[in-house]
C-alpha positions in Angstrom: 306.9 195.1 -26.7 308.9 198.3 -27.3 308.1 200.1 -30.6 311.0 201.3 -32.7 310.8 204.4 -34.9 308.3 204.2 -37.8 311.1 205.3 -40.2 314.8 206.0 -39.9 317.1 207.5 -42.5 320.8 207.3 -41.8 323.6 209.1 -43.6 321.6 209.6 -46.8 323.4 211.0 -49.8 321.8 211.8 -53.1 323.0 213.5 -56.3 321.1 214.7 -59.3 322.9 215.8 -62.5 326.2 216.0 -60.6 324.8 218.3 -58.0 324.4 217.0 -54.4 320.9 217.2 -53.1 321.6 215.7 -49.7 324.8 214.7 -47.9 324.9 212.7 -44.6 321.2 213.3 -44.0 319.8 211.5 -40.9 316.3 211.7 -39.4 313.8 209.7 -37.5 310.0 209.6 -37.5 308.4 208.3 -34.3 304.9 207.0 -33.7 302.5 209.9 -33.3 304.8 212.4 -35.0 303.1 215.4 -36.7 305.8 217.0 -38.8 305.9 220.0 -41.1 308.5 219.6 -43.9 309.4 223.1 -45.0 312.0 224.8 -47.3 312.3 226.9 -50.4 311.0 225.8 -53.7 313.6 223.5 -55.3 315.3 222.7 -51.9 314.4 219.0 -52.2 311.3 218.7 -50.0 309.5 216.4 -52.5 312.6 214.5 -53.2 313.1 213.8 -49.5 309.5 212.7 -49.2 310.1 210.2 -52.1 313.2 208.9 -50.4 311.2 208.4 -47.2 308.5 206.6 -49.3 311.2 204.4 -51.0 310.2 205.8 -54.4 313.7 207.4 -54.9 316.7 205.3 -54.0 319.5 207.2 -52.3 323.1 206.9 -53.5 324.4 206.2 -50.0 322.9 205.6 -46.6 320.2 203.4 -45.2 316.4 203.6 -44.9 314.9 201.4 -42.2 311.2 200.7 -41.7 310.3 198.0 -39.1 308.5 194.9 -40.3 304.8 195.3 -40.2 304.9 199.2 -40.4 303.0 200.6 -43.4 304.0 203.9 -45.1 301.6 205.7 -47.4 302.5 208.5 -49.8 300.4 211.1 -51.7 302.4 212.9 -54.4 301.6 216.3 -55.9 300.6 214.9 -59.3 299.2 211.3 -58.8 299.7 208.8 -61.6 296.2 207.4 -62.5 297.3 205.7 -65.7 295.6 202.3 -66.1 292.4 203.3 -64.3 289.1 204.2 -65.9 287.5 206.2 -63.2 288.7 208.1 -60.1 286.9 205.5 -58.0 288.8 202.6 -59.6 292.0 204.3 -58.6 290.9 205.1 -55.1 289.8 201.5 -54.2 292.8 199.8 -55.9 294.9 197.6 -53.5 292.1 197.8 -50.9 290.3 194.8 -49.4 286.5 194.7 -50.2 285.8 195.3 -46.5 287.8 198.6 -46.6 286.3 200.3 -49.7 283.7 202.0 -47.5 286.5 204.2 -46.2 286.9 205.6 -49.7 283.2 206.6 -49.8 283.5 208.3 -46.4 286.6 210.2 -47.5 284.9 211.0 -50.8 282.0 212.6 -49.0 284.3 214.9 -47.0 286.5 215.7 -50.0 283.6 216.1 -52.4 285.0 214.0 -55.2 283.0 212.0 -57.8 284.3 208.4 -57.9 282.5 207.9 -61.3 284.5 210.7 -62.9 286.5 209.4 -65.9 290.2 209.8 -65.3 290.8 211.3 -68.8 288.5 214.2 -68.0 289.4 214.7 -64.3 291.1 217.9 -63.3 294.3 218.1 -61.2 292.3 218.9 -58.2 289.9 216.0 -58.7 292.9 213.6 -59.1 294.4 215.0 -55.9 291.1 214.4 -54.0 291.0 210.8 -55.2 294.6 210.3 -54.1 293.8 211.7 -50.6 290.7 209.4 -50.4 292.8 206.4 -51.3 295.5 207.2 -48.8 292.9 207.8 -46.1 291.3 204.5 -46.8 294.6 202.6 -46.6 295.2 204.1 -43.1 299.0 203.6 -43.1 301.0 203.9 -39.9 302.9 206.8 -41.5 301.4 209.2 -44.0 303.7 211.3 -46.3 301.7 214.2 -47.8 303.1 216.4 -50.6 301.0 219.6 -50.8 297.7 217.9 -49.9 295.8 221.2 -49.8 296.7 222.4 -53.3 293.6 222.8 -55.4 291.3 222.0 -52.5 288.7 224.5 -51.5 288.4 225.7 -47.9 285.6 223.3 -47.1 287.7 220.3 -48.1 290.8 221.7 -46.4 288.7 222.0 -43.2 287.6 218.3 -43.5 291.2 217.2 -44.0 292.4 219.3 -41.1 289.7 217.7 -38.8 290.6 214.2 -39.9 294.4 214.6 -39.4 293.9 216.3 -36.0 292.0 213.3 -34.7 294.1 210.6 -36.4 296.5 208.5 -34.4 298.8 207.9 -37.4 302.0 209.8 -37.8 302.4 212.1 -40.7 305.0 214.3 -42.5 303.4 217.1 -44.5 304.7 219.5 -47.1 302.3 222.5 -47.5 302.3 226.2 -48.2 299.1 226.7 -46.2 300.2 228.4 -42.9 296.9 228.0 -41.2 296.8 224.2 -42.0 300.4 223.6 -40.8 300.0 225.8 -37.7 296.8 223.9 -36.6 298.2 220.4 -37.1 302.0 220.1 -36.6 304.1 219.6 -33.5 307.6 219.3 -35.0 309.3 220.9 -38.0 311.9 219.6 -40.5 313.6 222.4 -42.4 315.6 221.8 -45.5 318.1 224.5 -46.2 321.0 224.1 -48.7 321.0 220.3 -48.4 321.0 220.2 -44.6 317.9 219.0 -42.7 317.3 220.5 -39.3 314.6 219.5 -36.8 312.8 221.5 -34.1 310.4 219.9 -31.7 307.9 222.7 -32.2 305.2 223.0 -34.8 305.1 225.4 -37.8 303.9 228.3 -35.7 307.5 228.6 -34.3 309.3 228.0 -37.6 309.9 231.6 -38.8 311.3 232.7 -35.5 313.6 229.7 -35.5 314.7 230.3 -39.2 315.4 234.0 -38.6 317.4 233.3 -35.5 319.4 230.6 -37.3 320.2 232.9 -40.2 321.1 235.7 -37.8 323.6 233.5 -36.0 324.9 232.2 -39.4 325.5 235.8 -40.6 327.2 236.8 -37.4 329.6 233.8 -37.6 330.3 234.5 -41.3 331.0 238.2 -40.4 333.5 237.1 -37.7 335.2 234.7 -40.1 335.5 237.4 -42.8 337.1 239.8 -40.2 339.6 237.1 -39.2 340.5 236.3 -42.8 341.0 240.0 -43.4 343.3 240.4 -40.4 345.3 237.2 -41.2 345.7 238.3 -44.9 347.0 241.7 -43.7 349.5 240.0 -41.5 350.6 237.7 -44.4 351.2 240.6 -46.7 353.0 242.8 -44.2 355.1 239.9 -42.9 356.9 239.6 -46.3 358.8 242.8 -45.8 359.1 242.5 -42.0 360.6 239.0 -41.9 362.6 236.9 -44.3 361.1 233.7 -42.9 357.3 233.7 -42.3 355.4 231.4 -39.9 354.2 228.9 -42.5 351.8 227.3 -40.0 350.0 230.5 -39.8 349.9 230.9 -43.6 348.5 227.4 -43.9 345.9 228.3 -41.3 344.9 231.3 -43.4 344.5 229.0 -46.4 342.2 226.8 -44.3 340.1 229.8 -43.3 339.7 230.8 -46.9 338.7 227.2 -47.8 336.1 227.2 -45.0 334.7 230.5 -46.2 334.6 229.2 -49.8 332.8 226.1 -48.8 329.9 227.9 -47.2 326.9 227.7 -49.4 325.2 231.0 -50.0 321.5 231.2 -49.1 319.1 231.5 -52.0 317.8 235.0 -52.2 314.2 236.0 -52.5 312.7 236.5 -56.0 312.7 240.1 -57.0 309.0 240.6 -57.1 307.9 244.1 -58.0 304.6 245.5 -59.4 304.3 248.8 -61.3 300.8 250.2 -61.3 301.7 252.5 -64.1 299.1 255.2 -64.9 296.4 255.6 -62.3 293.0 254.2 -63.0 289.8 256.2 -62.3 288.6 256.2 -58.7 285.7 253.9 -59.7 287.2 250.7 -61.2 284.2 248.4 -61.6 280.5 249.0 -61.1 278.4 245.8 -61.3 274.6 245.9 -60.8 272.0 243.1 -60.9 274.4 240.5 -62.3 272.8 237.1 -63.1 274.6 234.1 -64.7 273.5 230.5 -65.1 274.6 227.5 -67.0 271.6 225.2 -67.7 270.0 224.8 -64.2 273.1 225.8 -62.3 272.9 229.4 -61.1 276.3 231.1 -60.6 275.0 234.4 -59.3 271.8 236.5 -59.2 271.0 240.0 -58.2 274.7 240.6 -57.5 275.9 244.2 -57.0 279.5 245.2 -56.5 281.4 248.5 -56.5 285.2 248.2 -56.8 287.2 251.4 -55.9 290.8 252.0 -56.8 293.0 250.4 -54.2 290.5 247.7 -53.1 291.7 244.1 -52.5 288.6 242.0 -52.9 288.7 238.2 -52.3 286.2 235.7 -53.7 285.7 232.6 -51.6 283.6 229.5 -52.0 283.8 225.8 -52.9 285.5 224.6 -56.0 283.2 224.7 -59.1 280.9 227.3 -57.6 281.7 229.9 -60.3 284.4 232.2 -58.8 286.4 232.4 -62.0 283.2 233.0 -64.0 282.3 236.0 -61.9 285.8 237.4 -62.3 285.5 237.1 -66.0 282.2 239.0 -65.9 283.6 241.7 -63.8 286.5 242.3 -66.2 284.3 242.2 -69.3 285.6 238.9 -70.7 282.2 237.2 -70.2 278.8 238.8 -70.6 276.2 238.3 -67.8 272.8 236.9 -68.6 271.3 239.9 -66.8 272.6 243.1 -65.3 275.4 245.5 -66.3 279.1 245.9 -65.7 280.7 249.3 -66.1 284.5 249.4 -66.2 286.4 252.5 -65.1 288.8 254.6 -67.1 292.5 254.0 -67.9 292.5 250.3 -66.9 295.5 248.1 -67.6 294.5 244.6 -66.6 297.0 241.8 -65.7 295.8 238.2 -65.1 297.4 235.4 -63.1 295.3 232.4 -64.1 295.1 229.3 -61.9 295.7 226.9 -64.9 298.9 228.7 -65.9 297.5 228.5 -69.4 299.3 231.7 -70.4 302.6 229.8 -70.7 303.1 227.4 -73.6 304.9 224.3 -72.1 306.8 223.6 -75.3 308.6 227.0 -75.3 311.8 227.6 -73.4 311.8 230.1 -70.6 313.7 232.5 -72.9 311.0 232.2 -75.6 308.2 232.4 -73.1 309.3 235.9 -72.3 310.6 237.2 -75.7 307.6 235.9 -77.6 305.2 238.0 -75.5 303.8 240.8 -77.5 304.9 244.1 -76.1 307.7 242.7 -74.0 310.5 242.1 -76.5 312.8 245.0 -77.3 312.5 245.9 -81.0 315.4 244.3 -82.9 316.9 242.6 -79.8 316.1 238.9 -79.3 318.0 238.8 -76.0 316.3 241.8 -74.3 312.8 242.5 -73.0 311.1 245.6 -71.7 310.5 245.4 -67.9 308.3 248.2 -66.7 309.7 250.5 -69.4 313.4 249.5 -69.0 315.3 247.1 -71.3 316.7 244.1 -69.5 318.6 241.0 -70.6 316.4 238.0 -70.6 318.7 235.8 -68.5 319.3 238.7 -66.0 315.6 239.2 -65.6 315.0 235.4 -65.1 317.7 235.4 -62.4 315.7 238.0 -60.5 313.1 235.2 -60.3 315.6 232.6 -59.1 316.1 230.8 -62.5 319.7 230.0 -63.4 321.5 230.2 -66.8 320.8 226.6 -67.7 317.1 226.9 -67.1 316.8 229.9 -69.5 317.0 227.6 -72.5 315.1 224.6 -70.9 311.5 223.9 -71.8 308.7 225.3 -69.6 307.3 221.7 -69.2 310.5 220.8 -67.2 309.6 223.3 -64.4 308.0 222.4 -61.1 304.7 223.9 -60.2 306.3 226.6 -58.1 308.8 227.5 -60.9 305.9 227.8 -63.4 304.1 230.1 -61.1 307.3 232.2 -60.7 307.7 232.4 -64.5 304.1 233.6 -64.8 304.8 236.2 -62.2 307.8 237.3 -64.2 305.7 237.8 -67.3 302.9 239.5 -65.4 305.2 241.9 -63.5 307.2 243.0 -66.6 304.3 245.1 -67.7 302.6 248.0 -65.8 299.1 247.2 -64.6 296.6 248.9 -62.3 294.0 246.1 -62.1 295.4 242.7 -61.0 293.4 239.5 -61.3 294.9 236.7 -59.1 293.1 233.4 -59.6 294.5 231.0 -57.0 298.0 232.5 -56.9 299.0 230.7 -53.7 299.2 227.2 -55.2 302.8 225.9 -55.4 304.6 228.9 -53.8 306.8 228.5 -50.8 306.2 230.4 -47.7 308.9 233.0 -48.4 307.5 233.8 -51.8 304.0 234.1 -50.4 305.4 236.6 -47.8 307.0 238.6 -50.6 303.9 238.5 -52.7 301.8 239.7 -49.8 304.2 242.6 -49.1 304.2 243.9 -52.7 300.4 243.6 -52.9 300.4 245.8 -49.8 302.5 248.5 -51.5 300.7 248.1 -54.9 298.8 251.3 -55.9 296.4 249.4 -58.1 293.4 247.3 -57.5 293.3 243.5 -56.8 290.6 240.9 -57.3 291.7 237.6 -55.7 290.6 234.0 -55.6 292.3 231.9 -53.0 291.7 229.0 -50.5 294.6 230.0 -48.3 293.0 231.4 -45.2 296.1 233.1 -43.8 296.9 234.8 -47.1 293.3 236.0 -47.4 293.5 237.5 -43.9 296.8 239.3 -44.7 295.7 240.7 -48.1 292.0 241.2 -48.5 290.1 244.3 -47.5 286.7 242.8 -48.5 285.5 239.2 -49.1 282.8 238.1 -51.5 281.4 234.8 -50.3 279.5 232.3 -52.5 276.7 231.2 -50.1 274.7 228.9 -52.4 271.8 229.2 -54.9 273.5 232.1 -56.6 273.7 234.3 -53.5 276.9 236.3 -53.2 277.4 238.4 -50.1 280.1 241.1 -49.5 281.8 241.1 -46.1 284.4 243.6 -44.8 287.9 242.2 -44.2 289.5 238.8 -44.9 288.6 235.2 -44.1 288.5 235.5 -40.3 286.4 238.7 -40.5 284.0 236.9 -42.9 283.7 233.9 -40.5 282.9 236.2 -37.6 280.3 238.3 -39.5 278.4 235.7 -41.5 275.0 234.6 -40.4 274.1 230.9 -40.5 271.9 229.8 -43.3 268.3 228.8 -42.6 269.3 225.1 -42.6 272.3 225.7 -40.4 270.3 227.9 -37.9 267.6 225.2 -37.7 270.3 222.5 -37.1 272.0 224.6 -34.5 268.7 225.2 -32.7 267.7 221.5 -32.8 271.2 220.6 -31.5 270.8 223.0 -28.5 267.3 221.7 -27.7 268.5 218.1 -28.0 271.5 218.9 -25.7 269.1 220.5 -23.1 266.8 217.5 -23.3 269.7 215.1 -22.9 271.0 216.6 -19.7 268.2 215.4 -17.3 268.1 212.1 -19.1 271.8 211.6 -18.5 271.4 212.6 -14.9 268.6 210.1 -14.4 270.6 207.5 -16.2 273.3 207.7 -13.5 270.9 206.0 -11.1 271.7 202.7 -12.9 275.3 202.9 -11.6 276.6 202.0 -8.2 278.2 204.8 -6.1 281.7 203.5 -7.0 280.9 203.3 -10.7 279.4 206.8 -10.6 282.5 208.1 -8.9 284.8 206.3 -11.4 282.9 207.6 -14.4 283.3 211.2 -13.1 287.1 210.6 -12.6 287.8 209.0 -16.0 287.9 212.1 -18.2 290.6 213.7 -16.1 292.6 210.4 -16.2 292.2 210.2 -19.9 293.5 213.8 -20.3 296.5 213.1 -18.0 297.5 210.0 -20.0 297.2 211.8 -23.2 299.5 214.6 -22.0 302.0 212.0 -20.7 301.9 210.3 -24.1 302.5 213.6 -25.9 305.6 214.3 -23.7 307.0 210.8 -24.3 306.5 211.1 -28.0 308.3 214.4 -28.0 311.2 212.8 -26.0 311.4 209.9 -28.4 311.4 212.1 -31.5 315.0 213.3 -30.9 316.7 212.3 -34.2 319.8 210.5 -32.8 318.2 209.1 -29.5 317.8 205.6 -31.0 321.4 205.2 -31.9 323.2 207.3 -29.3 321.2 206.5 -26.2 319.5 203.1 -26.7 318.8 202.5 -23.0 317.0 205.8 -22.7 315.2 205.1 -25.9 314.1 201.6 -24.7 312.8 203.0 -21.3 311.0 205.8 -23.1 309.4 203.4 -25.6 308.3 201.0 -22.8 306.7 203.9 -20.9 305.0 205.1 -24.0 303.5 201.6 -24.7 302.4 201.3 -21.1 300.6 204.7 -21.2 299.0 203.9 -24.6 297.6 200.7 -23.2 296.4 202.5 -20.1 294.7 205.1 -22.2 293.0 202.5 -24.3 291.8 200.7 -21.2 290.5 203.9 -19.7 288.6 204.8 -22.8 287.1 201.3 -22.9 286.1 201.6 -19.3 284.5 205.0 -19.8 282.6 203.6 -22.8 281.3 200.6 -20.8 280.1 202.8 -17.9 278.4 205.3 -20.3 276.6 202.5 -22.1 275.5 201.0 -18.7 274.2 204.4 -17.6 272.3 205.0 -20.8 270.8 201.5 -20.8 269.6 202.1 -17.2 267.9 205.3 -18.4 
């Protein structure tokens, strides 16, 4: 039986506060789709995902999900009210026979099911929501920033699971490496319009830039035409008593078309001023040791930080990265060892909890209440790197509008709060920048801009992040937390660290054992083949290529069927393609079963 799309949105229209979010939006998600959903902060990505999940009802249009198709959704801030522990939430709505999946996902995500909800951090709540979604195993997974607050180990686990999953998914994420590894199609929200490209995130930026280039060229041609027609209209008054009114009306239409074009949102005006230079030696740490009860954070740790260094700290969540940062800046004393700070240091801190912003203040108050920022005697101006600026004007540089200036901080999204914190941090000169997980919540364009200004920054940067691509682009050295208080310094970013690091004793032993087992297994498997007939031996050898071929054909058919309007505009082609997809999926399942049967027979004979 032919399978229809997993989800179809047709002519969706949605308005918030009188402003249209989407108009005439249509899209289709097919079985096997792996889609990146991208766009600027505030463009409506999360809202669209909620419409797809039927958590937000559109004003107009239709959402169609075939009977028997399950859709699962993981939101940025899961609602765990009514549950005592994370485990209670994760197993809710599951059959007793399915709860083991939560345990399996919990092991990969490293979350404690016995953790009380009231004391759980945002990251722990997110892990529980991911474990719940994974255990439910829906036909379509909708993931809103699944990697936020996950450490690199957990991100790697999630990446592996999604890469081998047969379910379709649509994912919002700022993690370039994650999206590049997983996605095969891209949905791009830009000024209320949703475009689709049948290529993964790796091809997104080239596509976006080409689209904008073509748009700018078309706008430039339109402007020239309007200018020429306007000149004709003015000069025609003196040259003719009776003008061509049709041409005048055409000019009015051109002007209306130009006025209706929505201006692209600019980039935030990120700028860092390193102010006075620090001394060449910024931090000298020798023999640092810190422990809490029986948990050792670091021991015998030495680090020399020179002016201009960009040093990244990587390791699992809870290992003590923030604690080490606090010791290096003098905020926290080590149990053993010494920290010497260099001269003329002006430190600015971007904290992962965004605790530097009172959520009950307005954006205006959050800036003007900051000691050292407000211009003396002026409640509407602040000092920005030594120059007075109007509060609203400065907020606009960070993409906040007039109405938001008086709104409370608690009304902001995660990305907007991060931008506000950057606005506070960048208003003052600094020559030592502490960035504790700055990449959470930012869109790709803002991350690109932040990377660029860090490259031009004259000061020194200490950085904690789980974004592998960002680490590769920014870090000149990486401090890795390698267990039992051992911290090792590697040259370069994440990829450099991965290529340089030596396996631990346990890892090396496991790798050696695996190699020996593999060598021992080869003659055993060869001997096992004697339990098969000649035809079966030949068939077993041929099946892997057949399985690969069927997989490639399935991928091509899925790409063909993922065209947004194919189902409505070419139903016959859609039906034929769907029938072919089902046929090959059944053939693939049969080939895999046959391969398994022959392998088991060969091993039994051995």
